[in-house]
N, C-alpha and C positions, 0 to 999 in steps of 0.2 A: 517641471515645475511652474505649467499655469494652475494645476488642481492646488499646490502646496499654497500660492500665493491666493487664493478661492478660500481654499479651507483657512488661512490665516486670518486672510479679511473680516472672514463671516465669524471666527471666534472672538475678534475685537470687538467686533459689534455687538456680538451677543454680551460679552462682557462692560463695555460700555455702558449700554443698555442697563446693564442689571444696577451700576455703579449710580446711573442717571436718577435711578428708582430710589434707591436706596438716600441718595443726596435729594430727592424730593421728600421723600419721608423726616427727614431728618436736617433739613434744613442749612446743613449747611455747605460750603465752597467746593471743599474736597474730603469726601467720606472717609475713614478711617478704615484701612484696609486687616491694619496690621500695628498693634501699639501696648508699650508695657512701660511705664515711667513715663522720661519727658520726652521718648523715643516712637517715632508716631511713621508708619507708611502709608501713603496717602495713595489714592486713583494718578495722582501727577506723576507720583515716583515710578506705580508702575511702569505706567506710559511711555516716559521717560527711556527707564530700562529698557522696552523692548522693544521702542524705537531703534535700540542700538545691536538688538540681534540680525543675525542673518534668518532669512524667512524660514526654514527648517526647525533653526533652533525657536523660534517666538511661536512655533506651530506644536511644538514639546512639552514648552512650555504654559502652553493653553489647552493641551491634553486633557487635562482632568482636573479635578480639584487639588488633588498632592501635591502635581505637581506645580501647582502656582501654588501653595504652600512654599512649597520649599523655596520658590521663587523670592515669596516675600520673603522669609527669612533670612536668606542670605541679602536682601538689601536693606532689612533689618540690621543688621549686623555691620554691613560696612557703614549703614550710617551710624550704629550708637561709636564705632570706630573713631570715627571722624569727629563725632563728638566732644570726644575722648579727649582726641589729639587737639582739638580748638581749647577743650578747658585746659590742658597741660602744655595752652600757648607754644605749641609744637610748630603753628605754622609764622610763628612770629625767627623759629630760623632759617638763618640767609639762606642756608641749601636747600631746604623744603621750598620757602617764596621762589630762589632760583628755579627750582622743577617745577612749579606752579604756572610759570611764567612761559618757560621753555613749553610746558607741555600747551599750553593757551595759545600759542605760538601757531605749535603746529598744527591742531585743530580748526583753526581760525583761515592756515595757510591749506589744511586739505581741504576744506568748507568752499575756499576761493579756486580748488582745482577742479573740484565735481560743478561748481556754477560755469564756469570756463567749460568744460567736458561737455556741460548742454548745451552751451552758448555753439558749438562748432556745428556749421551745416557739412555735412555729408557728401559728397560729389555720387554720383551714380555707379554705385559697386559692382551691379550686375551686367552694366556695360565693362567696366577697368577690371572686372573676373575674367572676361570672355575675353578681354585684348588681353591679360598677361597670360592665359592657358597658350593664347595664337600662338605669342612670341616667343615665352619660356616652355614650350608644349616638353621638351629632354628634359626638363626638370623633375616631370616627374613620374617618369621612365621608371619601372619597377623591376630590380634585377631577380633573374632565375634562382625561382627555390625550390626548395624538396624536403621531402619526409625520408627519414630513414631510420633505421634500427640498427645495432649494430652488437656485439658480443669480444666482448674486451679479456683480455688477460695481462694485465698489468704488470711493468717489469720494473723492479724499484731500485736496483742495483744489478750491475753489470754479471754477478754472478747468477741471477732469475735467466738469465738475457734467453742460454738456449732451451732451458727447464719449459719457459713460457711459452718460445717458438715450438715446441714439441708438443707443444698444448694444445696452442690453437689451430696446428694442422691437421691434429687429431679431429678435433672439434670441426674443423672444415669440413674434411674428409667424410663426417657422419652426416652433415649435411649435407651433402654435395649426394649421400646414399639415398635421402629423404627425407631423413629426421626434418621434425617440425623446427624451427629457426626458433620462434617463442617460447615455447615447452624449452629447446636448451640453454635458450640465453639465462632463463630463470633460472635452472638449476646450475649453468656454470658459469656466467659473465660475470669481471670482479668490480663492473660497476652497478654497484649495487642501486642506484638512481634509476636508473634503465632496466635493469632486470627486472622486477617488479612487475614490469608494462609489457615481457616479453624482448625485451632489448631496446622499444619504441626511444626515438629522441624527444618524441610529444609535441612536436610545433613545425612550425615553418620555418625551415634553414636556408640563411644566405650562405655564400662563401664566405664570406667576411665573420661569420659565426665560429668557424669551424678553424682549427690547426689545418696546414696547409696540405700534406699528403692525404688527411682524411675526407677533406673538400674536393681534389684533385681526383681520386678514386669514385669517390659519390657521382661526378658529375660525369664521369664516362659510362655508370653503369643506368640500364633501362630498367625503366618500372618492375618491379619484382626480383633481377636479377640480384645474384649475389657478388661481390667482389675476392679476392684473393685474398691471402693477408697482406696488411696494411699495418704498416708499422710508424709510431708515432713518437712524440717524448712521453707518452700515456703507457705503450705499453703495443701489443699487439691487436690488431682487429680484425674482426670479418664482419662486411657490412651489409645491407639488404638495402636499397632503394623501394619505398612504399610507395611513394605516387612526386610526380613533379610537380612544378607551375614554368613555362619558359617566361624570356625576360619580356614585359610589353608593355605598354604607352596605358593607362588608365582613361575612360573616354572623359569629356569636358563633365558631365553629370555624375562622374562618380567623386570628382574630386571640388565640383563646385562650391558644396555649404563650406566645406573645411576652407577653405581658398580664399571667398567670401571672409569668411567668419576674421582669416589672419589678416586681409589687406585692411578690413574695420577698427582691428584692434590698432597696428602699423598705423596707420592714419592717426586715428586718435593719438598717440604714444607721440608720433611726431607733433601734433599741433600742440600737444600738451607743452613739451619740451621748447617748443620755438615761440610762444606764448609767454612760458616762466621767463623766458629771456629778457620781456621788458623790466621784471623784478631786481634783476643783476644794478650793478651799482651804472653809472654813465661812464663815457670815458672820460668827461671831462672831472669825475669825482675824485677830492685829491685825500690823501691819505696824512693823517700826524702824525709824520713823522720822528717830530721833537717827543712825543708820548709812545709810539713804538718803540725809537730808542732807550725809554725809559723802563720798559717791560721787560726789552732784553736784557737791559744791565742788572737787574731787581732779579735775574732767573739764572 
């Protein structure tokens, strides 16, 4: 993120310097970057639009001549459309005026929120983070996790049940006789997604990630051990436990950064909500009841 900011700042500085030099040569306050007819895109137009973009997007726009020109074309298009709308007196439409007024209020309200955000005095979050962890350590406890592979024979109707059980029992016998699990899963498993990976489900799993019979079976296995035939709502499985991580409590250093960030965000949000309450109507504010009745009767 710091690198993006630095690159963006350098690009904007170089662009501004170039425009100032062009300004000195032409003697105009706002050098034209793109123009045709009555529509002109100036340096100020560009800087205003760039200021509204996230840093990464600004860097993309300023990355080269073509991207800058494309951006200027979009600015030109918007200005041209706005000018045409004004010429057509569309800005006199009551609905358009209402939208403009509401949008102005929204932008100013958001500016006030950002101003308020900057005024918030932060507490000692390093100390608060350590205190929070000490008091609520169990909140961060990580459950038992495991990696597993399986070989599945699906049962899509009761008529298939006996046939598929026989098929999975035959495959289990072959595995117990020494055949390679991954090779057999690729050739015989009905779970197309995992079969391509030799039956490997591909990530660390918690008990709640799986249907109960599967989770119960894999939890009882030792790493590298095969299960017997396990029946679930999907069909019949043979499971192999590939790895496991016992339940544990992470150290403070493991959670410190994310916890501190969460506490900061929560604190700022709470302060913003609290301070925004100052702008609600006071308790002694009076509604115009007669006007409200007129509105209700009119609808």
